[in-house]
ZAMARGU-4260 file (C-alpha; in steps of 0.2 Angstrom, whole numbers, plus 5000, padded with zeros to 4 digits):
<rodrens>
0) 5000/5000/4999 | 5006/5017/4995 | 5010/5028/5010 | 5004/5046/5013 | 5019/5052/5025
5) 5033/5043/5028 | 5034/5034/5043 | 5047/5042/5056 | 5053/5039/5075 | 5044/5054/5081
10) 5024/5057/5079 | 5021/5073/5070 | 5006/5077/5081 | 5013/5076/5095 | 5018/5098/5099
15) 5022/5106/5114 | 5007/5118/5113 | 5007/5136/5113 | 5006/5146/5127 | 4992/5156/5130
20) 4981/5166/5141 | 4969/5158/5148 | 4952/5160/5141 | 4935/5152/5139 | 4936/5157/5121
25) 4952/5154/5118 | 4965/5142/5112 | 4968/5133/5126 | 4981/5117/5124 | 4966/5105/5120
30) 4955/5117/5108 | 4973/5115/5099 | 4972/5098/5100 | 4957/5096/5091 | 4960/5108/5079
35) 4976/5098/5073 | 4967/5081/5073 | 4952/5090/5063 | 4964/5100/5054 | 4976/5079/5050
40) 4954/5073/5045 | 4951/5080/5029 | 4965/5096/5026 | 4954/5111/5026 | 4960/5126/5038
45) 4942/5136/5040 | 4933/5119/5045 | 4943/5114/5057 | 4946/5131/5067 | 4924/5128/5064
50) 4927/5113/5073 | 4934/5120/5089 | 4925/5134/5088 | 4936/5146/5083 | 4944/5156/5068
55) 4953/5153/5054 | 4957/5170/5056 | 4965/5168/5074 | 4972/5152/5069 | 4984/5159/5059
60) 4987/5171/5070 | 4993/5157/5083 | 5002/5147/5070 | 5013/5163/5066 | 5019/5168/5085
65) 5036/5166/5087 | 5033/5150/5100 | 5022/5142/5091 | 5037/5128/5083 | 5030/5114/5086
70) 5010/5119/5083 | 5018/5125/5063 | 5025/5104/5062 | 5008/5095/5068 | 4999/5108/5058
75) 5010/5102/5041 | 5008/5087/5047 | 4990/5089/5046 | 4984/5099/5031 | 4995/5086/5023
80) 4988/5070/5031 | 4972/5079/5026 | 4977/5082/5009 | 4977/5061/5007 | 4962/5057/5015
85) 4953/5069/5003 | 4962/5064/4990 | 4958/5044/4993 | 4938/5045/4998 | 4939/5056/4978
90) 4947/5043/4971 | 4935/5031/4982 | 4921/5041/4977 | 4925/5042/4958 | 4929/5024/4959
95) 4914/5015/4965 | 4899/5032/4961 | 4889/5038/4975 | 4871/5028/4977 | 4856/5039/4973
100) 4839/5035/4976 | 4828/5034/4963 | 4810/5042/4967 | 4795/5039/4960 | 4780/5048/4965
105) 4785/5051/4983 | 4791/5035/4986 | 4809/5027/4985 | 4810/5014/4969 | 4829/5013/4971
110) 4845/5015/4970 | 4858/5020/4956 | 4878/5025/4957 | 4881/5040/4948 | 4900/5042/4946
115) 4910/5058/4943 | 4923/5061/4932 | 4925/5079/4937 | 4928/5073/4954 | 4939/5061/4947
120) 4951/5072/4936 | 4952/5083/4950 | 4959/5072/4964 | 4970/5064/4947 | 4977/5084/4946
125) 4976/5090/4963 | 4988/5079/4970 | 5007/5081/4974 | 5017/5071/4962 | 5028/5072/4975
130) 5015/5060/4986 | 5020/5042/4974 | 5041/5035/4971 | 5041/5035/4957 | 5043/5012/4956
135) 5028/5014/4965 | 5019/5023/4953 | 5026/5015/4937 | 5021/4997/4945 | 5005/5004/4949
140) 5003/5011/4926 | 5013/4993/4922 | 4994/4984/4933 | 4983/4996/4928 | 4976/4997/4947
145) 4971/5009/4960 | 4983/5014/4971 | 4974/5009/4986 | 4976/4992/4984 | 4991/4980/4983
</rodrens>
C-alpha cells in the first residue's frame, strides 16, 4: 500500500501547545490538539477551526507566533495527512460512484450509482506528484490498478 507520509520515529502530531492566556474562548492546549486532529481528518483550515469553535484567522495568528514551532510542524503534517485522506476519498467515490435514490411519486423505488468524472479529474490533477515514488507509480501504471490495493 502506498503511504502518504513517510514513517518516522517521531509522531508529527505530537507537539507542545502554544502557551496562551487562559480564556474560555481562547486557544487552550486541548483546543489546539483538537484543531490539529480536525485538520488531519480533512485538511481544511476553515472547517477545522469551526469544528473547535474558533476562526481561521485566529488559527493563522496562532501559527504566526514566535513560540509556535511545534504547532507549525503539527499543522503542516496535519494538512498533508488531510489532503491524502481527501484524495483517497475522492478516488474511492470516483471509482465506486455515489448511490443516488430513485423516487417515483414520492416513493423510493431503488438506487443507482452516479459517477463523477470531474471529481476524478480534480483528484488526479490536484494531488502532488511527490506523494508517490517513481517505482510505485510505475508499478501502478503497469498493473493498471488502484493505488490503494496491492
